[in-house]
C-alpha positions as MATLAB code, in Angstrom:
seq = 'MAIADEFDPATNGWFFQNWDDASLSWELYRRAYLAINPTQDPVEAPLDCAFYEVFKILAEHGNCGGMSMLGLALYKYGGFMGFCGPASFYTGDVAGAISTPQGAKFAGPDSADLHAAINVMQGRQFGAAGVQNFLDVAAAGHLNDAEAACARIESGLASGDYAMLSIATSLTGGDAHTVIPYQVEEPTPGTRVIHVWDPDRPYEVFKDYYDQGHNTITVTSPTSWKYDQTAGGTITGITGTVYDGSTGAWCFSIPISLELHKGRQPFSVGFAATALMTIFLSGTGASVTQIEDDSGRRFYRSNRMHRDISEIETDDERRLEGVARWLWFGAAKHGEPPGEVFFVQRSAGSPPLTVTVRGASYRLLHSQPGHLLEVETRSRAESRDRFRIEGFAGNSQALEIHTDGERRPFEIHQLRAENAAGDWRSIRIRNAHVTKADLRVQTHGRLDAVEVSSRKEKKAFDLEFRQYHSKKLASRSAASQRVGAGKAIRLAPADWNALKKTDIDRSVKDG';
ca = [
       0.000    0.000    0.000;
       1.362    3.467   -0.840;
       0.345    7.129   -0.965;
      -1.685    6.984   -4.161;
       1.203    4.824   -5.473;
       2.892    8.079   -6.408;
       5.046    9.409   -3.574;
       8.631    9.578   -4.766;
      11.504   10.631   -2.428;
      13.287   12.044   -5.495;
      10.385   14.410   -6.167;
       8.265   14.822   -3.046;
      11.025   15.028   -0.436;
      12.941   18.198    0.417;
      16.350   18.555   -1.210;
      17.947   20.127    1.871;
      18.865   18.423    5.132;
      17.314   18.737    8.585;
      18.867   21.638   10.525;
      18.904   23.184   14.023;
      17.594   26.516   15.313;
      18.907   27.608   18.700;
      15.773   29.626   19.454;
      12.451   30.305   17.739;
      11.034   33.828   17.688;
       7.869   35.183   19.248;
       6.480   35.881   15.778;
       6.844   32.200   14.859;
       5.124   31.361   18.154;
       2.146   33.509   17.117;
       1.977   31.791   13.740;
       2.069   28.333   15.332;
      -0.865   28.719   17.770;
      -4.159   30.533   18.108;
      -4.649   33.668   20.214;
      -1.012   34.407   21.134;
      -0.396   37.958   22.376;
       1.145   40.283   19.743;
       4.128   41.099   21.957;
       6.217   39.131   24.436;
       4.846   40.934   27.471;
       4.736   38.940   30.746;
       2.185   41.402   32.136;
      -0.280   41.283   29.252;
       0.218   37.565   28.550;
       1.904   35.652   31.396;
       0.635   32.244   30.226;
       1.821   32.865   26.673;
       5.233   33.917   27.987;
       5.476   30.871   30.226;
       4.823   28.398   27.413;
       7.146   30.310   25.088;
       9.982   28.980   27.275;
       9.051   25.538   25.924;
       8.196   26.574   22.368;
      11.394   28.486   21.646;
      13.560   25.362   22.132;
      11.416   23.000   20.032;
      13.816   23.230   17.068;
      17.029   23.343   19.090;
      17.910   19.816   17.970;
      16.284   19.796   14.535;
      13.181   20.475   12.461;
      12.370   16.942   11.300;
       8.772   17.166   12.536;
       8.155   20.412   10.680;
       9.839   19.143    7.509;
       7.750   15.972    7.548;
       4.477   17.766    8.230;
       4.879   20.482    5.601;
       6.281   17.987    3.096;
       3.190   15.794    3.477;
       0.916   18.836    3.234;
       2.501   19.844   -0.079;
       2.022   16.320   -1.378;
      -1.573   16.008   -0.163;
      -2.839   19.428   -1.233;
      -0.328   20.440   -3.912;
       0.388   23.550   -1.895;
       0.217   24.862    1.671;
       1.157   28.059    3.563;
       2.025   29.756    0.284;
       4.375   27.010   -0.938;
       3.591   24.619   -3.756;
       4.657   21.076   -4.482;
       6.812   19.294   -5.216;
       9.035   19.848   -2.186;
      12.142   19.087   -4.266;
      11.661   22.432   -6.034;
      13.101   24.255   -3.006;
      16.868   24.460   -2.667;
      19.193   24.477    0.345;
      21.192   27.191    2.042;
      24.732   27.227    0.662;
      26.237   29.500    3.326;
      27.837   27.372    6.038;
      26.511   24.165    4.549;
      28.147   20.751    4.533;
      30.072   19.890    1.367;
      29.793   16.269    0.306;
      31.928   14.159   -2.036;
      29.091   14.427   -4.552;
      29.495   18.191   -4.544;
      26.100   18.974   -3.055;
      25.749   21.566   -0.309;
      22.856   21.893    2.087;
      21.923   23.227    5.536;
      18.213   23.880    5.602;
      16.247   25.909    3.030;
      17.706   29.015    1.446;
      14.266   30.671    1.527;
      13.710   32.587    4.766;
       9.932   32.218    4.367;
      10.185   28.439    3.971;
      12.580   28.261    6.917;
       9.973   30.039    9.057;
       7.074   27.916    7.774;
       8.853   24.695    8.730;
       9.647   26.182   12.172;
       5.926   26.870   12.609;
       5.068   23.280   11.697;
       7.716   22.046   14.124;
       5.911   23.933   16.891;
       2.428   22.670   16.078;
       3.223   19.293   17.592;
       2.311   20.969   20.919;
      -1.096   22.176   19.773;
      -4.275   20.866   21.401;
      -4.819   17.933   19.037;
      -1.155   16.913   18.973;
      -0.876   16.814   22.754;
      -4.154   14.903   23.080;
      -2.977   12.353   20.501;
       0.279   11.896   22.415;
      -1.630   11.250   25.654;
      -4.008    8.838   23.908;
      -1.101    6.879   22.405;
       0.611    6.684   25.799;
      -2.616    5.620   27.545;
      -3.102    2.845   24.996;
       0.444    1.586   25.600;
       1.418    2.299   21.988;
       4.423    4.616   22.458;
       6.634    1.746   21.332;
       4.237   -0.336   19.263;
       5.361   -0.544   15.646;
       2.442   -2.814   14.703;
      -0.075   -0.236   15.946;
       1.894    2.412   14.049;
       1.740    0.305   10.878;
      -2.017   -0.082   11.183;
      -2.469    3.669   11.537;
      -0.109    4.371    8.630;
      -1.985    1.953    6.355;
      -5.302    3.476    7.368;
      -3.974    6.931    6.496;
      -2.622    5.794    3.156;
      -6.050    4.426    2.284;
      -8.020    7.448    3.502;
      -5.697   10.264    2.466;
      -5.039   11.327    6.076;
      -1.345   10.592    5.709;
       0.712    9.922    8.815;
       4.125   10.867   10.095;
       6.156    8.338   12.062;
       7.949    9.297   15.284;
      10.858    7.106   16.414;
      13.557    7.366   19.077;
      16.443    5.480   20.649;
      15.769    6.178   24.334;
      13.335    7.625   26.861;
      15.272   10.917   27.017;
      15.017   11.379   23.287;
      18.461   10.040   22.392;
      17.978   10.582   18.689;
      14.236   11.122   18.500;
      13.239   11.637   14.892;
      10.241   12.048   12.562;
      10.003   10.569    9.057;
       7.364   10.235    6.304;
       6.147    6.647    5.787;
       4.862    6.335    2.240;
       4.594    2.601    1.588;
       3.977   -0.545    3.683;
       4.717   -4.044    2.371;
       4.387   -7.526    3.881;
       7.087   -9.595    2.097;
       6.520  -12.581    4.397;
       3.760  -13.392    6.900;
       4.384  -11.542   10.166;
       6.944   -9.126    8.690;
       6.141   -5.629    7.500;
       8.483   -3.226    5.757;
       7.797    0.515    5.948;
       9.386    2.689    3.246;
      10.179    6.191    4.549;
      11.473    9.543    3.419;
      13.963   10.844    5.976;
      14.615   14.592    6.649;
      18.218   13.654    7.519;
      18.649   11.990    4.110;
      17.766   14.318    1.194;
      17.579   12.417   -2.071;
      19.904   14.864   -3.807;
      22.776   13.603   -1.643;
      21.583   10.084   -0.696;
      20.398    8.764   -4.057;
      21.743    5.247   -3.435;
      20.106    5.174   -0.001;
      16.679    5.381   -1.657;
      17.364    3.763   -5.028;
      18.863    0.656   -3.391;
      16.014    0.361   -0.875;
      17.899    1.156    2.361;
      15.187    3.608    3.487;
      13.112    0.953    5.254;
      11.933    0.038    8.736;
      11.472   -3.691    9.300;
       8.779   -4.691   11.802;
       8.281   -8.217   13.181;
       6.493   -7.429   16.461;
       5.361   -4.342   18.412;
       8.826   -3.769   19.934;
      10.879   -5.645   17.367;
      11.539   -3.064   14.676;
      14.680   -1.535   13.225;
      15.657    1.436   11.081;
      19.313    1.836   10.073;
      20.266    5.257    8.735;
      23.820    4.019    8.110;
      22.709    1.283    5.687;
      24.490    1.573    2.377;
      27.278    3.678    3.865;
      27.563    7.216    5.219;
      28.868   10.491    3.819;
      31.725   12.462    5.314;
      30.348   15.077    7.690;
      26.962   13.371    8.033;
      26.444   10.737   10.717;
      23.710    8.145   10.954;
      21.776    6.421   13.723;
      20.422    2.907   14.192;
      16.904    2.968   15.655;
      15.947   -0.279   17.361;
      12.678   -0.962   19.185;
      14.370   -3.398   21.561;
      16.430   -0.587   23.150;
      13.555    0.923   25.120;
      12.740    3.562   22.528;
       9.459    4.666   20.986;
       7.646    4.242   17.665;
       4.205    5.713   16.956;
       2.407    7.412   14.084;
       0.678   10.805   13.889;
      -1.950   11.650   11.240;
      -1.130   15.098    9.845;
      -4.761   16.175   10.248;
      -4.177   16.314   14.016;
      -1.283   18.783   13.945;
      -1.376   20.609   10.619;
      -3.656   23.499   11.576;
      -3.488   26.075   14.348;
      -4.672   25.141   17.814;
      -4.283   26.514   21.328;
      -1.033   26.197   23.245;
      -1.270   24.006   26.406;
      -1.072   26.866   28.948;
      -3.849   28.831   27.249;
      -7.111   29.588   29.051;
      -8.915   28.232   25.981;
      -6.910   25.019   25.560;
      -9.284   22.308   24.377;
      -8.055   19.269   26.318;
      -9.916   18.639   29.574;
      -7.998   18.634   32.866;
      -4.622   18.792   31.080;
      -1.544   19.771   33.055;
       1.938   20.460   31.714;
       5.110   20.045   33.763;
       8.313   21.577   32.413;
      11.670   21.326   34.164;
      14.685   23.309   32.979;
      18.138   23.456   34.526;
      21.524   21.880   33.835;
      21.811   18.489   35.492;
      18.295   18.618   36.962;
      15.906   15.717   36.437;
      12.396   14.671   37.418;
      12.951   11.342   39.178;
       9.343   10.574   40.079;
       5.733   11.655   39.613;
       3.293    9.969   41.977;
      -0.025   10.520   43.695;
      -1.214   10.088   47.268;
      -2.590    6.626   46.515;
       0.908    5.298   45.737;
       0.582    5.183   41.974;
       3.752    6.276   40.176;
       5.116    7.097   36.732;
       8.553    5.482   37.144;
       9.461    2.138   38.708;
      12.214    3.755   40.836;
      13.284    7.161   42.160;
      16.452    7.845   40.150;
      17.622    9.290   36.826;
      15.761    7.667   33.929;
      17.016    6.830   30.434;
      14.937    3.925   29.168;
      11.231    3.563   28.371;
      11.253    0.266   30.303;
      11.713    2.319   33.501;
       8.123    3.572   33.207;
       5.807    1.695   35.568;
       3.473   -0.687   33.730;
       1.967   -2.679   36.624;
      -1.776   -1.919   36.581;
      -1.783   -1.876   40.390;
       1.006    0.754   40.589;
       0.891    2.627   37.286;
       0.021    6.337   37.326;
      -2.346    6.837   34.429;
      -2.608    9.937   32.271;
       1.088   10.885   32.297;
       3.347   10.975   29.229;
       6.897   12.277   28.886;
       7.854   14.145   25.736;
      11.088   13.243   23.946;
      13.445   15.780   22.412;
      14.393   15.280   18.799;
      18.098   14.692   18.214;
      19.080   15.361   21.818;
      21.849   12.750   21.861;
      23.713   14.583   19.119;
      23.837   17.815   21.091;
      24.416   16.776   24.701;
      21.884   17.233   27.476;
      18.231   17.745   26.448;
      16.947   21.331   26.871;
      14.511   20.304   29.592;
      11.909   17.720   30.535;
       8.266   18.040   29.495;
       5.452   15.895   30.903;
       1.808   16.071   29.874;
      -0.635   14.991   32.575;
      -4.368   14.392   32.199;
      -6.242   13.858   35.459;
      -9.963   13.595   36.082;
     -11.732   15.748   38.675;
     -11.269   14.379   42.172;
      -7.977   12.608   41.413;
      -5.450   12.550   44.287;
      -2.815   15.320   44.389;
       0.465   14.775   42.542;
       3.983   14.871   43.977;
       6.833   15.699   41.589;
      10.334   14.780   42.806;
      13.311   16.646   41.330;
      17.034   16.099   41.808;
      19.278   19.024   40.981;
      21.050   22.118   42.212;
      19.563   25.046   40.276;
      16.448   24.674   38.160;
      13.026   26.041   37.288;
       9.847   23.971   37.485;
       6.684   25.049   35.672;
       3.338   23.417   36.339;
       0.399   24.654   34.330;
      -3.224   23.875   33.730;
      -5.334   26.001   31.365;
      -5.665   29.337   33.125;
      -3.370   28.418   36.033;
       0.382   28.694   36.402;
       2.730   27.586   39.156;
       6.454   28.376   38.964;
       9.108   27.242   41.430;
      12.729   28.272   41.092;
      15.744   27.399   43.192;
      19.386   28.398   42.746;
      22.062   26.602   44.722;
      25.540   25.113   44.316;
      24.559   21.923   46.122;
      22.353   19.228   44.607;
      19.305   18.171   46.577;
      16.196   16.039   46.343;
      13.117   18.248   46.394;
       9.511   17.033   46.445;
       6.631   19.239   45.282;
       3.129   18.138   46.249;
       0.589   19.934   44.064;
      -3.109   19.887   44.867;
      -6.371   21.507   43.912;
      -5.490   23.046   40.571;
      -8.819   22.053   39.072;
     -10.759   24.127   41.618;
     -10.597   27.483   43.330;
      -8.100   26.527   46.034;
      -4.563   25.592   44.987;
      -1.691   24.443   47.182;
       2.008   23.680   46.865;
       3.894   21.796   49.564;
       7.693   21.671   49.341;
       9.863   19.080   51.092;
      13.622   19.213   50.642;
      16.697   17.298   51.785;
      18.826   20.427   51.284;
      20.389   22.932   53.707;
      18.956   26.478   53.595;
      17.638   25.786   50.141;
      16.273   29.001   48.574;
      12.895   28.868   46.830;
      10.944   31.427   44.847;
       7.279   30.542   44.272;
       4.850   32.154   41.851;
       1.165   31.255   41.518;
      -1.005   32.928   38.877;
      -4.662   32.498   38.006;
      -6.218   33.890   34.833;
      -9.518   35.629   35.512;
     -11.001   35.581   32.006;
     -10.219   35.403   28.292;
      -9.709   39.189   28.261;
      -6.329   38.680   29.916;
      -7.091   39.711   33.524;
      -5.189   37.800   36.217;
      -4.103   37.715   39.854;
      -0.878   36.347   41.283;
       1.192   35.933   44.405;
       4.985   35.681   44.489;
       7.064   34.481   47.436;
      10.773   35.282   47.477;
      13.697   34.583   49.805;
      12.139   31.509   51.409;
      14.888   29.204   52.731;
      14.106   25.643   53.754;
      16.405   23.212   55.599;
      15.441   19.517   55.503;
      11.863   20.484   56.173;
       8.650   21.607   54.531;
       6.957   24.767   53.323;
       3.297   24.948   52.313;
       1.742   27.720   50.214;
      -2.026   27.643   49.702;
      -4.210   30.141   47.903;
      -7.965   30.501   48.372;
     -10.829   31.454   46.091;
      -9.803   33.503   43.084;
      -6.394   33.987   44.688;
      -8.190   36.183   47.227;
      -5.763   35.178   49.982;
      -2.622   33.138   50.580;
      -1.736   30.963   53.562;
       1.881   29.998   54.326;
       2.752   27.355   56.893;
       5.603   25.156   58.132;
       5.456   22.103   60.348;
       9.093   21.789   61.429;
      10.766   25.191   61.493;
      10.033   28.894   61.463;
      10.228   30.583   58.083;
      10.884   34.093   56.833;
       9.863   35.206   53.355;
       8.888   38.180   51.207;
       5.482   38.315   49.525;
       4.008   40.333   46.684;
       0.400   40.501   45.447;
      -0.226   41.496   41.818;
      -3.349   42.068   39.736;
      -3.764   42.872   36.052;
      -7.250   44.210   35.330;
      -8.595   46.272   32.414;
      -5.072   46.659   30.978;
      -3.704   48.063   34.240;
      -1.169   46.420   36.555;
      -1.210   46.959   40.307;
       1.008   45.416   42.965;
       1.307   45.428   46.744;
       4.314   44.243   48.718;
       3.935   42.432   52.020;
       7.635   41.861   52.575;
       9.468   40.447   55.600;
       6.828   38.015   56.811;
       7.503   35.277   59.373;
       5.656   32.148   60.378;
       6.518   29.945   63.334;
       6.900   26.161   63.342;
       3.506   24.497   63.461;
       1.783   27.761   62.585;
       0.095   29.182   59.490;
      -0.057   32.826   58.484;
      -2.907   34.035   56.260;
      -2.402   37.197   54.224;
      -4.900   39.003   51.978;
      -5.312   42.505   50.537;
      -8.261   44.243   52.152;
      -9.308   45.523   48.712;
      -7.881   43.885   45.570;
      -9.302   46.708   43.427;
      -7.245   49.273   45.359;
      -4.173   47.085   45.598;
      -1.518   49.809   45.584;
      -2.764   51.476   48.753;
      -4.866   48.855   50.539;
      -4.055   47.321   53.909;
      -2.904   43.719   54.158;
      -5.061   41.641   56.486;
      -2.897   39.272   58.522;
      -3.884   36.428   60.833;
      -2.019   33.524   62.462;
      -3.369   30.125   63.431;
      -2.100   26.649   64.203;
      -0.859   25.008   60.985;
];
C-alpha cells in the first residue's frame, strides 16, 4: 500500500537536510498557535510567555517534525502556507553548509519564508490535538508499538489522512526523529516493511540510499523493529543512527490532520483538552525522578535518573495513568536535552500529585489552562526536592515543598487567569529558605488570599500581590513576613481593586 502509489523521495522530499535553530522567535510562536499575544509581554500575557519557554527550544535539535508535516501537506494538497509542491523544487542554504563528495551543499532551506514555515510546523506538535494524541497513544500503551503504528499508517494511506512516524532510541530522546512513511509491504507473513522519506537523508545527496532500498523500517512485532540510517554507507560530515525498538525507545504514528492546523497552546485559558496539566523542568543536570499521587501510583518504577522507556511503571496496580513524557528530537547529538516536558491528564477528584526533582539550580513550571505555578531554586549543592501539588482544578490551589537540602532558597509564583480578556491575579514568594523540612503555600478562592505554613521550622519570606485588570497592573508588597513552626499565616489585601494602597489583612493560626 502506498500514498496513491505516487510518492517519490526524489520528487516529493525536500532537497535540503534537517537543521537546528537555537531559538524560535515570538512571531513564529504567534503563527504556530491561536490567540497568542502580539508582543512578548509577561504582564499582558503571562501564560503565553510561560509556554514560550518551551516553544522556543522545540527546534534546538532539529526540524524533522516540521519538515515531515509540511512535506506531506505539499504532497496532499499540492500547496500549503504559500508554498507549492513538489518539495524538491526548493533548494538548500549554501552559506555554512556541509560539502559532500558528490558536490552537493545543504543546511536547511535558502528561503527565509520556507525556513519560518517549517519552524511553525515544528511547533504545532504541541497544539491541542497533537498533545491529546500523544496522551491517547501513551494511555493505549502504543508509544513503542510498531504494529499499531503500521495499522495507523496503512489506514492513512487508504483514507488520504497521511501519517508521520515518530521514532527514538531512548526515553530521554536520544535521537528522537520524525520521518514520512509512504509505503507498507508484507514480504513474508508476520513481517512488515515501511518505506520512509527521511529529513536527515535528502535524495539529492543520498540517491543510493533510496534507489537501493535502504530507506526501510522492518517490523516483526510491536517492539521488534529496526531502522538503520547508516545502511548503504555514510557520507563524510553526516552521521547516521540505528533505531531499534528493543532498546527501550518509541515508535508511533501521527496523522497530519491532528497537527497541521493552528490550535491553542497548552497553557492557554482556551486550551481544548480537559484537565490537562503540563510540567516543564529546565536546569543543567536537573531531572524529574518521580511523579506519583497520594494513593501510591507512580510514573517510574524507581526514584532515580531515567534513560529507558522500560523504567516507566506498567503494573496496573502501581501505574500512574494519564502521564506521558515528551522526547526531544536529536538530543543525543547535542548533549543534554533542553529540559523535561510531561503532559498529565487527570480527572476531577484525582489525588494530588507529587513531583520529585534532583538538581542544584532549576526552574519547574506546572500549568493547567488558566493556572500557572512556577518554582525556582538556585544553589551550588544538589538536593532532592519534592513538590506536592493539589487543587489546581478548583478554586483553592496548594504547593507543599519538602527538601533534603540545607537552607535551600525557593521562589514561588502562583497565577490564576480571571477571564479570556487577559485579567489575572498572582502571588509571588521570594527569599524563602528551607532546611530539611517543609513549606506549604495555599491560595484561596480567586487567589483572594494566601496561607503559608511550616510544620518543622520557622520561616521568613517576602510576599508580593499582583493584579492585572482592564489593561492596568497593580502590585502590593507584604515583605518580611515570618511564620513559626507548626503555625500558618494568612495574608490578603483588604481591597484587591485598590491594591496599591490597601491594607494587608494578617492572621495567624495553628498550621
